[in-house]
N, C-alpha and C positions, 0 to 999 in steps of 0.2 A: 394501600395501592396508590401510586402517584399518578395523577391524571396527566394526560398529554397536554402540552401547552395550548393546543386548540380548544381544550375543554376548560381552560382557566376561567372564562367568564361563568361557567356553570358552577365550578367549585367556589368562586368568589360569591356568587349569588346565594348559594346554599349556606355558606359561612355567615352571611348577613341575614339569614332567616327568610330568604325570598323563595317563592315558588318558581321552579324552573319548568318551562313548557318547551320541550325540545322536539324537533321534527325527526322522526325515525330515520336512522342512517346518517345523521349529521354528527352524532357524538362519536369521538374516538373510543371512549370507554362507556358503553351503554349501561354498565353496572353503576354508574354514578347516580342514576335516577331510578328509584324504585317506584314504578308507576302507581299513582294514587296514594303513595305514602310520603315520598320526599319530592314529588313533582309529577310531571306527566310526559309521556312520549307519545306523540301523535303522528298520524300518517302524512299530514300536509298542513300548509299554512291556514287553510280554512278551518280545519279542526283545532288548530292552535287558537284561532280567534274565538271559536265556540267555547273552549275551555276557559280562556281569559274572561269572556263575558259571564260565564257561570260563576267563576271565582270572584268577579267584581261585586256580585250581589250576595255572595256567601262568605261573609267575614269570618265566621267560625272555622269553616274548612280551610280558608286561606291562611289563617293564623296557625291552625293545627299542622298543616302540611309544611308551612315555613319553619315552625319549631322543630318538626321531625327532620327537615333538611339540615337545620343548624346542628342538631345532635349527630346526624350522620357525618357531616363535615368535620366536626370535632373528633369523632371516633377515628376517621381516616387520618387526621393530623396526629392524633395520639399514637396510632399504630405506626405511622411513618417515623415519628420521633423515637419510639421504642426500638424499631429496626435499625435506625441510624445509630442510636446509642450502643446497641449490641455490636454493630459492625465496628465502631470506633474502639469499644472496649477490647474486642478481639484483635484489632490491628495495633493498638498502642500498648496494651498490657502484655 
């Protein structure tokens, strides 16, 4: 699935292994963040601060969620590359 350009910072952060904390309703593609697995979706800025503070003191969770985000980003990229290759094979051949 290709993310909307507005979600590019989310995709880039995940690809870099960073934890994404997004405010509910702000993502064009909410499926980009699997809450608690590849990042967090929170109701407001106050909740985002709370999650960020918790993660600041929980290195293991921060690293695990960042690693899961990186894996998810790579899987999306691999899927997109496969679909593009299939399209071009069908168009050119």
